[in-house]
N, C-alpha and C positions, 0 to 999 in steps of 0.2 A: 365509593372511594375509587379514584382513578389511579392505577399503578402505572408509573412511567418507566418503560424499559429503556435501557441504555443502548446507544449506538456508538460503538468503539471501532476505530479504524487503525490498522497497522500499516505504516508506510515506511519506505526505505529502499535503498538501491538493491540490486541483485546481490545475494550473498550476505545481506546484513542480518538475517535471521528472522525476518518478519513472518514468514509462513509458519515456521515451527512454533514461534511464540503465539501467533494468532490461533492456531489450532489448539494448543495446550490451554491458552487463556479461555477460549470458548468452552472447552471441556470443564475447566475448573469452576466457571461461573454458571454452568448448565445453560449456556447460551447457544445460539445458532451460529455456526461458522459459515460465512458467506465468502466465496471466492469470486473475485471480479476478473474478467467480465462474466456477466450472467450466463447461465447455461442456455438461456433463451436465444442469445445472440452468438455465443462462442463457436457454434459450427461454422460461422462465417469468418472467423479469425484468420484462417489460413489465407483467405483472399485479401484481407486487409494487410497482412504481413508482407505480401508480395506486390502491393499496390504503391503508387507514389505516396510520399509522406503525408500530404494533405488529406488524402483519402483515409489513410491509416489513422490519422489524428481524429477525423470525423467519426470513424468507426468506434473509437474508444470513447469519444464524447457521447455518442448515442448509447453505448453500452452502459455508461454511468447514469444516464437518464433512466434507462430501464432498471438498473440496479436500485436507484433511489425509490422508484415505485415499488419494487419488490421488497425492499428493506422497510419502507414505511408500513407495508402490510404485515410483515413479520414482527415489527415492533409492537403491534397490538397484543402479541402473545408472549414474546420473549425478548431477552437482550440479544443484540446482533453484534457479532465480531466480524468485521470485514477485512479481508486480506487485499489490500490495494483499493484505491478509490480514485476520485478525480485528480487528486494531488499528484499521483504517479504520472498520469497522462500529461499534465501540465509540465511537471519537472522534466520528464524525458523529451517531450516534444518542443519545449522552449529551447532546449539545447540542439535538438536535431534541426529545427526550422530556423534557429538563430533569431528568435523574436519572442517577446513576452506575450503569451496567449491569454492569460487571465483565467480565473476560476469560474465555473458554471454556477448559476444561482439555482442550486438543487439542495436537497436534504443535507444539512450540516451535522457532522458527528458531535456527540457530546464530548468525546475525547479522541485525540489523535495520538497514537504512540509512534513517535518518529525513531525508528531503530537504525543504529549505525554500528560499525565495527571497524577495527583497524584494517589497513590495506593488505597486510600479510594474511590476516584472517579471511578477508573477502576472497583473495586469490585462492587460499587453501580450500574454502568452502565451495567455490565455483569449480575448481578442478576435481574435488571429491564427487561432484555431480556428473563428472565426465564432460563438463563444458570445455570446449576448446577456446581458450582466451586469446583472441587476436591482440597483436601489439597495441592497437589503438583503443581497445576496449576499456582498460583501466583509466586512461586519461579522460575518456568519455564519461565513465561513471563518476570520476572526480568532479566533473562539471555538473552532472546531474545532482550529486550530493550537495554541492554549493547552491544550486538552484532551489533544492528542497529547503535548505537553510534560510534562503531569502523569503520564500513563500511562508514558512512557518514563523519567521521573526515577527510578523505582524499579527499573530494569532495568540490568544490566551488559553486555548483549550488543548495545547500541545504538551505532551510529556516526552522528553528526550531520553533515550536509553542506549548506552553503548554496551553491546553484547560480547565484546572481545574477551575471550577466555572464560566466559561465564556459561554455566549450565542453564538450559531452558527452564528447568524447574525453579532455579534460584531467581532468574529474571522474572518469571511469572509471579513468584511469591512477593517480590519487591513491587511489582506492578499492582497486585491485589491491594496492597497497603495504600497506594497512591490514587487508585481509581475508586 
């Protein structure tokens, strides 16, 4: 008997709650929490982040190819809950590069949890992290949020969840019933 383990991805803009949810969800299902980019390539992230946008974009595309290989291996033994995947790279870089980049043909998740929150909540969460929010950052995130919506509008494996004013444990409980 072959047991199929689940590949679940949490996506959303900065401050939406995806990391907190992904960690708690993985813990609750006794799955493996996978943070993207892969630890194999993450030491090079600082170089990508100070490089021209095209190089940064290709760094993240490569990181998702590596992630897909690692996740495929992990799925032989356990469920995998991934914090950000190729959809993040496409949504953020479509806006930055002002063009539609398209998705990679790599391992597709069983479910994508698209996490959102109200803008007051996003600002509060980001400032709680100590993030200095530049004036143009929220309008940029609004564009990224819209881009995510367009990407996910064509997909049937997406669960949308607004975390505004909700506790992580309550959201995870709701998600467990849907997945």
